[in-house]
TORKOL-4160 file (C-alpha; in steps of 0.2 Angstrom, whole numbers, padded with zeros to 4 digits, m for minus):
422
<pt num="1" X="m0001" Y="0000" Z="0000"/>
<pt num="2" X="0007" Y="0018" Z="m0005"/>
<pt num="3" X="0010" Y="0030" Z="0007"/>
<pt num="4" X="m0004" Y="0041" Z="0000"/>
<pt num="5" X="m0016" Y="0026" Z="m0001"/>
<pt num="6" X="m0014" Y="0021" Z="0016"/>
<pt num="7" X="m0018" Y="0040" Z="0023"/>
<pt num="8" X="m0031" Y="0043" Z="0012"/>
<pt num="9" X="m0039" Y="0026" Z="0020"/>
<pt num="10" X="m0032" Y="0030" Z="0037"/>
<pt num="11" X="m0041" Y="0047" Z="0038"/>
<pt num="12" X="m0057" Y="0039" Z="0030"/>
<pt num="13" X="m0056" Y="0029" Z="0044"/>
<pt num="14" X="m0050" Y="0040" Z="0059"/>
<pt num="15" X="m0069" Y="0050" Z="0052"/>
<pt num="16" X="m0079" Y="0035" Z="0054"/>
<pt num="17" X="m0068" Y="0034" Z="0073"/>
<pt num="18" X="m0078" Y="0051" Z="0076"/>
<pt num="19" X="m0096" Y="0043" Z="0071"/>
<pt num="20" X="m0094" Y="0031" Z="0084"/>
<pt num="21" X="m0081" Y="0015" Z="0079"/>
<pt num="22" X="m0069" Y="0013" Z="0093"/>
<pt num="23" X="m0052" Y="0017" Z="0093"/>
<pt num="24" X="m0046" Y="m0003" Z="0098"/>
<pt num="25" X="m0054" Y="m0007" Z="0081"/>
<pt num="26" X="m0045" Y="0006" Z="0069"/>
<pt num="27" X="m0030" Y="0003" Z="0078"/>
<pt num="28" X="m0031" Y="m0016" Z="0074"/>
<pt num="29" X="m0034" Y="m0013" Z="0056"/>
<pt num="30" X="m0021" Y="0002" Z="0053"/>
<pt num="31" X="m0007" Y="m0010" Z="0061"/>
<pt num="32" X="m0014" Y="m0025" Z="0051"/>
<pt num="33" X="m0015" Y="m0013" Z="0034"/>
<pt num="34" X="0005" Y="m0009" Z="0040"/>
<pt num="35" X="0009" Y="m0026" Z="0043"/>
<pt num="36" X="0003" Y="m0034" Z="0028"/>
<pt num="37" X="0011" Y="m0018" Z="0018"/>
<pt num="38" X="0028" Y="m0021" Z="0026"/>
<pt num="39" X="0026" Y="m0039" Z="0023"/>
<pt num="40" X="0022" Y="m0040" Z="0004"/>
<pt num="41" X="0034" Y="m0039" Z="m0011"/>
<pt num="42" X="0036" Y="m0023" Z="m0022"/>
<pt num="43" X="0032" Y="m0026" Z="m0037"/>
<pt num="44" X="0028" Y="m0013" Z="m0050"/>
<pt num="45" X="0010" Y="m0015" Z="m0055"/>
<pt num="46" X="0005" Y="m0016" Z="m0072"/>
<pt num="47" X="0003" Y="0000" Z="m0081"/>
<pt num="48" X="m0011" Y="m0005" Z="m0096"/>
<pt num="49" X="m0027" Y="m0017" Z="m0092"/>
<pt num="50" X="m0037" Y="m0024" Z="m0106"/>
<pt num="51" X="m0051" Y="m0034" Z="m0104"/>
<pt num="52" X="m0060" Y="m0043" Z="m0115"/>
<pt num="53" X="m0076" Y="m0044" Z="m0114"/>
<pt num="54" X="m0088" Y="m0057" Z="m0121"/>
<pt num="55" X="m0106" Y="m0050" Z="m0118"/>
<pt num="56" X="m0120" Y="m0065" Z="m0113"/>
<pt num="57" X="m0108" Y="m0077" Z="m0105"/>
<pt num="58" X="m0099" Y="m0088" Z="m0118"/>
<pt num="59" X="m0099" Y="m0108" Z="m0115"/>
<pt num="60" X="m0082" Y="m0115" Z="m0109"/>
<pt num="61" X="m0082" Y="m0131" Z="m0113"/>
<pt num="62" X="m0084" Y="m0124" Z="m0132"/>
<pt num="63" X="m0069" Y="m0114" Z="m0130"/>
<pt num="64" X="m0056" Y="m0113" Z="m0117"/>
<pt num="65" X="m0062" Y="m0131" Z="m0108"/>
<pt num="66" X="m0067" Y="m0144" Z="m0119"/>
<pt num="67" X="m0074" Y="m0158" Z="m0112"/>
<pt num="68" X="m0078" Y="m0176" Z="m0125"/>
<pt num="69" X="m0097" Y="m0176" Z="m0115"/>
<pt num="70" X="m0100" Y="m0160" Z="m0119"/>
<pt num="71" X="m0093" Y="m0152" Z="m0133"/>
<pt num="72" X="m0107" Y="m0157" Z="m0146"/>
<pt num="73" X="m0101" Y="m0157" Z="m0164"/>
<pt num="74" X="m0084" Y="m0148" Z="m0160"/>
<pt num="75" X="m0067" Y="m0155" Z="m0158"/>
<pt num="76" X="m0052" Y="m0150" Z="m0146"/>
<pt num="77" X="m0034" Y="m0148" Z="m0153"/>
<pt num="78" X="m0016" Y="m0147" Z="m0145"/>
<pt num="79" X="m0010" Y="m0131" Z="m0140"/>
<pt num="80" X="0011" Y="m0124" Z="m0139"/>
<pt num="81" X="0008" Y="m0125" Z="m0120"/>
<pt num="82" X="0012" Y="m0144" Z="m0117"/>
<pt num="83" X="m0007" Y="m0154" Z="m0108"/>
<pt num="84" X="m0016" Y="m0140" Z="m0112"/>
<pt num="85" X="m0031" Y="m0141" Z="m0127"/>
<pt num="86" X="m0043" Y="m0130" Z="m0132"/>
<pt num="87" X="m0055" Y="m0128" Z="m0144"/>
<pt num="88" X="m0051" Y="m0134" Z="m0163"/>
<pt num="89" X="m0060" Y="m0119" Z="m0168"/>
<pt num="90" X="m0046" Y="m0107" Z="m0159"/>
<pt num="91" X="m0029" Y="m0111" Z="m0170"/>
<pt num="92" X="m0021" Y="m0095" Z="m0169"/>
<pt num="93" X="m0024" Y="m0094" Z="m0148"/>
<pt num="94" X="m0017" Y="m0110" Z="m0149"/>
<pt num="95" X="m0001" Y="m0106" Z="m0155"/>
<pt num="96" X="m0002" Y="m0092" Z="m0143"/>
<pt num="97" X="m0006" Y="m0105" Z="m0127"/>
<pt num="98" X="0013" Y="m0102" Z="m0121"/>
<pt num="99" X="0008" Y="m0084" Z="m0116"/>
<pt num="100" X="m0010" Y="m0084" Z="m0107"/>
<pt num="101" X="m0015" Y="m0094" Z="m0091"/>
<pt num="102" X="m0034" Y="m0104" Z="m0090"/>
<pt num="103" X="m0042" Y="m0103" Z="m0075"/>
<pt num="104" X="m0055" Y="m0115" Z="m0076"/>
<pt num="105" X="m0060" Y="m0114" Z="m0059"/>
<pt num="106" X="m0070" Y="m0100" Z="m0059"/>
<pt num="107" X="m0090" Y="m0100" Z="m0052"/>
<pt num="108" X="m0102" Y="m0091" Z="m0047"/>
<pt num="109" X="m0121" Y="m0090" Z="m0041"/>
<pt num="110" X="m0126" Y="m0076" Z="m0054"/>
<pt num="111" X="m0137" Y="m0082" Z="m0067"/>
<pt num="112" X="m0144" Y="m0065" Z="m0072"/>
<pt num="113" X="m0135" Y="m0056" Z="m0085"/>
<pt num="114" X="m0137" Y="m0040" Z="m0076"/>
<pt num="115" X="m0131" Y="m0046" Z="m0058"/>
<pt num="116" X="m0117" Y="m0056" Z="m0066"/>
<pt num="117" X="m0108" Y="m0043" Z="m0078"/>
<pt num="118" X="m0112" Y="m0032" Z="m0062"/>
<pt num="119" X="m0103" Y="m0043" Z="m0053"/>
<pt num="120" X="m0091" Y="m0047" Z="m0065"/>
<pt num="121" X="m0087" Y="m0029" Z="m0067"/>
<pt num="122" X="m0087" Y="m0023" Z="m0047"/>
<pt num="123" X="m0080" Y="m0039" Z="m0037"/>
<pt num="124" X="m0097" Y="m0037" Z="m0028"/>
<pt num="125" X="m0114" Y="m0045" Z="m0025"/>
<pt num="126" X="m0124" Y="m0033" Z="m0032"/>
<pt num="127" X="m0134" Y="m0023" Z="m0020"/>
<pt num="128" X="m0147" Y="m0011" Z="m0023"/>
<pt num="129" X="m0142" Y="0002" Z="m0013"/>
<pt num="130" X="m0124" Y="0004" Z="m0016"/>
<pt num="131" X="m0118" Y="0007" Z="m0034"/>
<pt num="132" X="m0100" Y="m0001" Z="m0034"/>
<pt num="133" X="m0086" Y="0006" Z="m0046"/>
<pt num="134" X="m0080" Y="m0003" Z="m0059"/>
<pt num="135" X="m0063" Y="m0010" Z="m0058"/>
<pt num="136" X="m0058" Y="0002" Z="m0072"/>
<pt num="137" X="m0066" Y="0016" Z="m0060"/>
<pt num="138" X="m0055" Y="0010" Z="m0046"/>
<pt num="139" X="m0040" Y="0011" Z="m0058"/>
<pt num="140" X="m0043" Y="0027" Z="m0063"/>
<pt num="141" X="m0048" Y="0034" Z="m0044"/>
<pt num="142" X="m0030" Y="0029" Z="m0039"/>
<pt num="143" X="m0020" Y="0031" Z="m0053"/>
<pt num="144" X="m0030" Y="0050" Z="m0058"/>
<pt num="145" X="m0028" Y="0058" Z="m0074"/>
<pt num="146" X="m0018" Y="0055" Z="m0087"/>
<pt num="147" X="m0005" Y="0069" Z="m0094"/>
<pt num="148" X="m0012" Y="0067" Z="m0111"/>
<pt num="149" X="m0028" Y="0074" Z="m0115"/>
<pt num="150" X="m0037" Y="0058" Z="m0119"/>
<pt num="151" X="m0048" Y="0046" Z="m0106"/>
<pt num="152" X="m0038" Y="0034" Z="m0095"/>
<pt num="153" X="m0053" Y="0024" Z="m0095"/>
<pt num="154" X="m0062" Y="0017" Z="m0114"/>
<pt num="155" X="m0074" Y="0006" Z="m0117"/>
<pt num="156" X="m0072" Y="0000" Z="m0136"/>
<pt num="157" X="m0087" Y="m0008" Z="m0144"/>
<pt num="158" X="m0100" Y="m0008" Z="m0127"/>
<pt num="159" X="m0107" Y="0003" Z="m0114"/>
<pt num="160" X="m0098" Y="m0006" Z="m0099"/>
<pt num="161" X="m0099" Y="m0001" Z="m0081"/>
<pt num="162" X="m0093" Y="0014" Z="m0074"/>
<pt num="163" X="m0090" Y="0025" Z="m0059"/>
<pt num="164" X="m0105" Y="0020" Z="m0047"/>
<pt num="165" X="m0103" Y="0031" Z="m0030"/>
<pt num="166" X="m0085" Y="0036" Z="m0038"/>
<pt num="167" X="m0096" Y="0050" Z="m0052"/>
<pt num="168" X="m0098" Y="0052" Z="m0069"/>
<pt num="169" X="m0079" Y="0057" Z="m0071"/>
<pt num="170" X="m0073" Y="0039" Z="m0069"/>
<pt num="171" X="m0087" Y="0033" Z="m0081"/>
<pt num="172" X="m0077" Y="0025" Z="m0096"/>
<pt num="173" X="m0077" Y="0036" Z="m0114"/>
<pt num="174" X="m0085" Y="0024" Z="m0124"/>
<pt num="175" X="m0085" Y="0020" Z="m0144"/>
<pt num="176" X="m0097" Y="0012" Z="m0152"/>
<pt num="177" X="m0090" Y="0008" Z="m0166"/>
<pt num="178" X="m0069" Y="0006" Z="m0164"/>
<pt num="179" X="m0057" Y="0013" Z="m0177"/>
<pt num="180" X="m0061" Y="0028" Z="m0184"/>
<pt num="181" X="m0059" Y="0045" Z="m0172"/>
<pt num="182" X="m0074" Y="0045" Z="m0162"/>
<pt num="183" X="m0089" Y="0057" Z="m0166"/>
<pt num="184" X="m0089" Y="0072" Z="m0162"/>
<pt num="185" X="m0070" Y="0074" Z="m0159"/>
<pt num="186" X="m0067" Y="0084" Z="m0174"/>
<pt num="187" X="m0078" Y="0101" Z="m0176"/>
<pt num="188" X="m0088" Y="0105" Z="m0187"/>
<pt num="189" X="m0078" Y="0109" Z="m0206"/>
<pt num="190" X="m0089" Y="0128" Z="m0206"/>
<pt num="191" X="m0082" Y="0132" Z="m0189"/>
<pt num="192" X="m0066" Y="0138" Z="m0190"/>
<pt num="193" X="m0053" Y="0135" Z="m0174"/>
<pt num="194" X="m0054" Y="0154" Z="m0167"/>
<pt num="195" X="m0074" Y="0152" Z="m0167"/>
<pt num="196" X="m0072" Y="0135" Z="m0159"/>
<pt num="197" X="m0063" Y="0143" Z="m0145"/>
<pt num="198" X="m0073" Y="0158" Z="m0143"/>
<pt num="199" X="m0089" Y="0148" Z="m0142"/>
<pt num="200" X="m0082" Y="0138" Z="m0128"/>
<pt num="201" X="m0074" Y="0152" Z="m0120"/>
<pt num="202" X="m0094" Y="0160" Z="m0120"/>
<pt num="203" X="m0100" Y="0144" Z="m0112"/>
<pt num="204" X="m0086" Y="0140" Z="m0099"/>
<pt num="205" X="m0090" Y="0157" Z="m0094"/>
<pt num="206" X="m0109" Y="0155" Z="m0094"/>
<pt num="207" X="m0107" Y="0136" Z="m0085"/>
<pt num="208" X="m0095" Y="0145" Z="m0069"/>
<pt num="209" X="m0110" Y="0157" Z="m0067"/>
<pt num="210" X="m0121" Y="0143" Z="m0066"/>
<pt num="211" X="m0112" Y="0133" Z="m0055"/>
<pt num="212" X="m0108" Y="0145" Z="m0044"/>
<pt num="213" X="m0126" Y="0149" Z="m0040"/>
<pt num="214" X="m0131" Y="0131" Z="m0038"/>
<pt num="215" X="m0117" Y="0126" Z="m0028"/>
<pt num="216" X="m0120" Y="0108" Z="m0034"/>
<pt num="217" X="m0106" Y="0096" Z="m0035"/>
<pt num="218" X="m0113" Y="0086" Z="m0050"/>
<pt num="219" X="m0114" Y="0102" Z="m0062"/>
<pt num="220" X="m0096" Y="0106" Z="m0058"/>
<pt num="221" X="m0091" Y="0089" Z="m0062"/>
<pt num="222" X="m0100" Y="0090" Z="m0080"/>
<pt num="223" X="m0092" Y="0107" Z="m0082"/>
<pt num="224" X="m0075" Y="0098" Z="m0078"/>
<pt num="225" X="m0080" Y="0086" Z="m0088"/>
<pt num="226" X="m0086" Y="0098" Z="m0105"/>
<pt num="227" X="m0068" Y="0103" Z="m0103"/>
<pt num="228" X="m0058" Y="0088" Z="m0104"/>
<pt num="229" X="m0069" Y="0084" Z="m0120"/>
<pt num="230" X="m0060" Y="0101" Z="m0127"/>
<pt num="231" X="m0046" Y="0097" Z="m0122"/>
<pt num="232" X="m0046" Y="0077" Z="m0129"/>
<pt num="233" X="m0053" Y="0087" Z="m0145"/>
<pt num="234" X="m0034" Y="0094" Z="m0148"/>
<pt num="235" X="m0024" Y="0082" Z="m0141"/>
<pt num="236" X="m0011" Y="0072" Z="m0153"/>
<pt num="237" X="m0016" Y="0058" Z="m0141"/>
<pt num="238" X="m0032" Y="0054" Z="m0148"/>
<pt num="239" X="m0027" Y="0048" Z="m0166"/>
<pt num="240" X="m0023" Y="0030" Z="m0156"/>
<pt num="241" X="m0042" Y="0030" Z="m0156"/>
<pt num="242" X="m0038" Y="0030" Z="m0179"/>
<pt num="243" X="m0033" Y="0014" Z="m0185"/>
<pt num="244" X="m0032" Y="0022" Z="m0204"/>
<pt num="245" X="m0014" Y="0025" Z="m0205"/>
<pt num="246" X="m0009" Y="0004" Z="m0198"/>
<pt num="247" X="m0004" Y="m0007" Z="m0213"/>
<pt num="248" X="m0015" Y="m0016" Z="m0221"/>
<pt num="249" X="m0009" Y="m0032" Z="m0215"/>
<pt num="250" X="m0010" Y="m0028" Z="m0198"/>
<pt num="251" X="m0027" Y="m0022" Z="m0200"/>
<pt num="252" X="m0034" Y="m0039" Z="m0210"/>
<pt num="253" X="m0023" Y="m0050" Z="m0194"/>
<pt num="254" X="m0034" Y="m0043" Z="m0179"/>
<pt num="255" X="m0049" Y="m0045" Z="m0190"/>
<pt num="256" X="m0062" Y="m0036" Z="m0203"/>
<pt num="257" X="m0073" Y="m0034" Z="m0188"/>
<pt num="258" X="m0079" Y="m0021" Z="m0175"/>
<pt num="259" X="m0071" Y="m0032" Z="m0162"/>
<pt num="260" X="m0053" Y="m0035" Z="m0171"/>
<pt num="261" X="m0054" Y="m0015" Z="m0173"/>
<pt num="262" X="m0058" Y="m0012" Z="m0157"/>
<pt num="263" X="m0043" Y="m0024" Z="m0149"/>
<pt num="264" X="m0033" Y="m0016" Z="m0165"/>
<pt num="265" X="m0036" Y="0002" Z="m0155"/>
<pt num="266" X="m0034" Y="m0005" Z="m0139"/>
<pt num="267" X="m0016" Y="m0007" Z="m0143"/>
<pt num="268" X="m0014" Y="0008" Z="m0149"/>
<pt num="269" X="m0022" Y="0016" Z="m0133"/>
<pt num="270" X="m0008" Y="0003" Z="m0123"/>
<pt num="271" X="0005" Y="0011" Z="m0133"/>
<pt num="272" X="0001" Y="0031" Z="m0129"/>
<pt num="273" X="m0002" Y="0026" Z="m0109"/>
<pt num="274" X="m0021" Y="0023" Z="m0109"/>
<pt num="275" X="m0021" Y="0012" Z="m0091"/>
<pt num="276" X="m0038" Y="0004" Z="m0093"/>
<pt num="277" X="m0049" Y="m0002" Z="m0109"/>
<pt num="278" X="m0062" Y="m0012" Z="m0112"/>
<pt num="279" X="m0066" Y="m0021" Z="m0129"/>
<pt num="280" X="m0083" Y="m0031" Z="m0132"/>
<pt num="281" X="m0089" Y="m0046" Z="m0142"/>
<pt num="282" X="m0106" Y="m0046" Z="m0139"/>
<pt num="283" X="m0119" Y="m0063" Z="m0142"/>
<pt num="284" X="m0114" Y="m0075" Z="m0132"/>
<pt num="285" X="m0130" Y="m0078" Z="m0125"/>
<pt num="286" X="m0133" Y="m0094" Z="m0135"/>
<pt num="287" X="m0150" Y="m0101" Z="m0129"/>
<pt num="288" X="m0153" Y="m0109" Z="m0148"/>
<pt num="289" X="m0141" Y="m0113" Z="m0160"/>
<pt num="290" X="m0126" Y="m0112" Z="m0151"/>
<pt num="291" X="m0113" Y="m0122" Z="m0162"/>
<pt num="292" X="m0114" Y="m0111" Z="m0176"/>
<pt num="293" X="m0114" Y="m0095" Z="m0166"/>
<pt num="294" X="m0102" Y="m0099" Z="m0154"/>
<pt num="295" X="m0089" Y="m0106" Z="m0168"/>
<pt num="296" X="m0092" Y="m0088" Z="m0179"/>
<pt num="297" X="m0088" Y="m0081" Z="m0161"/>
<pt num="298" X="m0073" Y="m0087" Z="m0161"/>
<pt num="299" X="m0067" Y="m0085" Z="m0177"/>
<pt num="300" X="m0070" Y="m0066" Z="m0172"/>
<pt num="301" X="m0060" Y="m0067" Z="m0157"/>
<pt num="302" X="m0047" Y="m0080" Z="m0162"/>
<pt num="303" X="m0037" Y="m0067" Z="m0174"/>
<pt num="304" X="m0040" Y="m0052" Z="m0163"/>
<pt num="305" X="m0035" Y="m0060" Z="m0146"/>
<pt num="306" X="m0021" Y="m0067" Z="m0154"/>
<pt num="307" X="m0014" Y="m0053" Z="m0164"/>
<pt num="308" X="m0016" Y="m0044" Z="m0151"/>
<pt num="309" X="m0006" Y="m0052" Z="m0139"/>
<pt num="310" X="0009" Y="m0054" Z="m0153"/>
<pt num="311" X="0010" Y="m0037" Z="m0157"/>
<pt num="312" X="0011" Y="m0032" Z="m0138"/>
<pt num="313" X="0023" Y="m0043" Z="m0136"/>
<pt num="314" X="0033" Y="m0038" Z="m0150"/>
<pt num="315" X="0033" Y="m0021" Z="m0146"/>
<pt num="316" X="0038" Y="m0025" Z="m0128"/>
<pt num="317" X="0023" Y="m0020" Z="m0119"/>
<pt num="318" X="0017" Y="m0038" Z="m0115"/>
<pt num="319" X="0028" Y="m0037" Z="m0099"/>
<pt num="320" X="0017" Y="m0021" Z="m0093"/>
<pt num="321" X="m0001" Y="m0027" Z="m0101"/>
<pt num="322" X="m0014" Y="m0038" Z="m0092"/>
<pt num="323" X="m0026" Y="m0045" Z="m0107"/>
<pt num="324" X="m0041" Y="m0053" Z="m0099"/>
<pt num="325" X="m0053" Y="m0064" Z="m0109"/>
<pt num="326" X="m0069" Y="m0067" Z="m0098"/>
<pt num="327" X="m0089" Y="m0065" Z="m0096"/>
<pt num="328" X="m0101" Y="m0066" Z="m0086"/>
<pt num="329" X="m0104" Y="m0085" Z="m0084"/>
<pt num="330" X="m0102" Y="m0100" Z="m0094"/>
<pt num="331" X="m0115" Y="m0110" Z="m0100"/>
<pt num="332" X="m0124" Y="m0128" Z="m0098"/>
<pt num="333" X="m0113" Y="m0141" Z="m0103"/>
<pt num="334" X="m0130" Y="m0151" Z="m0108"/>
<pt num="335" X="m0138" Y="m0145" Z="m0124"/>
<pt num="336" X="m0157" Y="m0139" Z="m0125"/>
<pt num="337" X="m0170" Y="m0145" Z="m0136"/>
<pt num="338" X="m0166" Y="m0129" Z="m0146"/>
<pt num="339" X="m0147" Y="m0135" Z="m0148"/>
<pt num="340" X="m0143" Y="m0121" Z="m0137"/>
<pt num="341" X="m0134" Y="m0119" Z="m0121"/>
<pt num="342" X="m0142" Y="m0110" Z="m0109"/>
<pt num="343" X="m0133" Y="m0100" Z="m0093"/>
<pt num="344" X="m0120" Y="m0107" Z="m0080"/>
<pt num="345" X="m0112" Y="m0097" Z="m0069"/>
<pt num="346" X="m0106" Y="m0113" Z="m0057"/>
<pt num="347" X="m0091" Y="m0115" Z="m0069"/>
<pt num="348" X="m0084" Y="m0108" Z="m0082"/>
<pt num="349" X="m0067" Y="m0101" Z="m0088"/>
<pt num="350" X="m0058" Y="m0085" Z="m0090"/>
<pt num="351" X="m0040" Y="m0084" Z="m0101"/>
<pt num="352" X="m0028" Y="m0072" Z="m0093"/>
<pt num="353" X="m0009" Y="m0062" Z="m0103"/>
<pt num="354" X="0004" Y="m0052" Z="m0101"/>
<pt num="355" X="0009" Y="m0043" Z="m0084"/>
<pt num="356" X="0021" Y="m0059" Z="m0078"/>
<pt num="357" X="0006" Y="m0069" Z="m0079"/>
<pt num="358" X="0015" Y="m0088" Z="m0079"/>
<pt num="359" X="0009" Y="m0093" Z="m0100"/>
<pt num="360" X="0004" Y="m0109" Z="m0101"/>
<pt num="361" X="m0002" Y="m0117" Z="m0086"/>
<pt num="362" X="m0019" Y="m0119" Z="m0079"/>
<pt num="363" X="m0029" Y="m0115" Z="m0061"/>
<pt num="364" X="m0041" Y="m0126" Z="m0058"/>
<pt num="365" X="m0052" Y="m0142" Z="m0065"/>
<pt num="366" X="m0069" Y="m0146" Z="m0070"/>
<pt num="367" X="m0076" Y="m0163" Z="m0070"/>
<pt num="368" X="m0078" Y="m0174" Z="m0085"/>
<pt num="369" X="m0092" Y="m0165" Z="m0091"/>
<pt num="370" X="m0088" Y="m0145" Z="m0087"/>
<pt num="371" X="m0103" Y="m0147" Z="m0072"/>
<pt num="372" X="m0093" Y="m0144" Z="m0058"/>
<pt num="373" X="m0077" Y="m0139" Z="m0051"/>
<pt num="374" X="m0069" Y="m0150" Z="m0043"/>
<pt num="375" X="m0050" Y="m0142" Z="m0040"/>
<pt num="376" X="m0045" Y="m0124" Z="m0038"/>
<pt num="377" X="m0061" Y="m0114" Z="m0035"/>
<pt num="378" X="m0059" Y="m0095" Z="m0038"/>
<pt num="379" X="m0072" Y="m0083" Z="m0038"/>
<pt num="380" X="m0077" Y="m0069" Z="m0047"/>
<pt num="381" X="m0070" Y="m0056" Z="m0030"/>
<pt num="382" X="m0055" Y="m0067" Z="m0031"/>
<pt num="383" X="m0053" Y="m0062" Z="m0049"/>
<pt num="384" X="m0055" Y="m0044" Z="m0050"/>
<pt num="385" X="m0046" Y="m0042" Z="m0032"/>
<pt num="386" X="m0030" Y="m0052" Z="m0041"/>
<pt num="387" X="m0033" Y="m0042" Z="m0058"/>
<pt num="388" X="m0035" Y="m0027" Z="m0047"/>
<pt num="389" X="m0019" Y="m0030" Z="m0037"/>
<pt num="390" X="m0009" Y="m0032" Z="m0051"/>
<pt num="391" X="m0017" Y="m0014" Z="m0059"/>
<pt num="392" X="m0009" Y="m0008" Z="m0042"/>
<pt num="393" X="m0028" Y="m0003" Z="m0035"/>
<pt num="394" X="m0024" Y="m0009" Z="m0016"/>
<pt num="395" X="m0038" Y="m0021" Z="m0011"/>
<pt num="396" X="m0036" Y="m0013" Z="0008"/>
<pt num="397" X="m0041" Y="0007" Z="0002"/>
<pt num="398" X="m0059" Y="0010" Z="0010"/>
<pt num="399" X="m0070" Y="0023" Z="0002"/>
<pt num="400" X="m0085" Y="0029" Z="0006"/>
<pt num="401" X="m0103" Y="0031" Z="m0004"/>
<pt num="402" X="m0112" Y="0047" Z="m0003"/>
<pt num="403" X="m0125" Y="0038" Z="0015"/>
<pt num="404" X="m0105" Y="0036" Z="0023"/>
<pt num="405" X="m0106" Y="0018" Z="0020"/>
<pt num="406" X="m0088" Y="0010" Z="0017"/>
<pt num="407" X="m0083" Y="0000" Z="0002"/>
<pt num="408" X="m0066" Y="m0007" Z="m0002"/>
<pt num="409" X="m0061" Y="m0010" Z="m0020"/>
<pt num="410" X="m0070" Y="m0028" Z="m0019"/>
<pt num="411" X="m0079" Y="m0040" Z="m0012"/>
<pt num="412" X="m0076" Y="m0043" Z="0007"/>
<pt num="413" X="m0067" Y="m0061" Z="0011"/>
<pt num="414" X="m0060" Y="m0060" Z="m0011"/>
<pt num="415" X="m0044" Y="m0069" Z="m0011"/>
<pt num="416" X="m0029" Y="m0068" Z="m0022"/>
<pt num="417" X="m0027" Y="m0081" Z="m0035"/>
<pt num="418" X="m0013" Y="m0090" Z="m0032"/>
<pt num="419" X="m0001" Y="m0098" Z="m0045"/>
<pt num="420" X="m0005" Y="m0084" Z="m0058"/>
<pt num="421" X="0009" Y="m0074" Z="m0058"/>
<pt num="422" X="0026" Y="m0076" Z="m0058"/>
């Protein structure tokens, strides 16, 4: 825990102490926090994290945990990692599995899309009284604004989860169709630079007057957001969103899809220093026609993810960048009457690469059908706590909701996943 974070948490807890929590409890917490800080090895946090979000819940038994009893018409295949077999429809990733760790012991109790997606992004079981921030929001909160004049938290191809009680300043910058300059970032052609500056100056004066009059923090936050948007329009780093100057060969390697372009943009954003990026591939809710749909989706993410890992590695960025493939849950090993698979949180898989990950390893194990975790169970809060720590998010940090409720970055009781990192 850094001294600044420790001091912030200490002040927060002392504030609670003045409201009635005993000094003995505070003393024990502060002492244990300092002991933990002293005991932990000092490892530089990963600089960036790219989450490849599989919206809808991908079938683990058709992708990274194939089972002969549940695989359907598909087959598995060997990979570059000794003893690790994955779907035959992931040939490019099979050649990169020496860089990838598979967590096959994922398990959850949340089988509803909305609740499971919130849990997977925040590390907290959904609670209607608490708007928990997402992991990306915690990274932004702990690191503060970057010096690039472009957002530190970017969502490509989907909405993602945002800042929660941290507020809109910690929401992701959303680009629905990645690959080109985001809409509205360039001034209208008829508006010359001087006129744009004059308009912005006039609007700012009105905004400041309004904010001072109403005294509302939300109004001030929104005005700050407009200011950052204006700075972003003028920043050279905004060019990272536009892949048109990449070679045709590079663009083709990622795939001519929104997800492929999103992964290419993610690599470019990492290059300019953006710490947290999420790229969404929707369509995994395969209640019917599971096999054809899943095969098509694998044909989309296989080239994109494998090329992303290869390019990050080739550019010296993989050692400082986490790449995480995940969805909200798995799918039933048994096939329903519509050739589909239904929601299945009891067992599923996550793939992780980069930032010191032990490539070629498998953590956790499911039974012969992929229906039950029989070894090395990992909860979603465990995963988020582990990824968060690797990104430098202090898991002992305590922040407070507007109602004064204390909250940590992940659910109480979350454990670090052993064996994931070197």
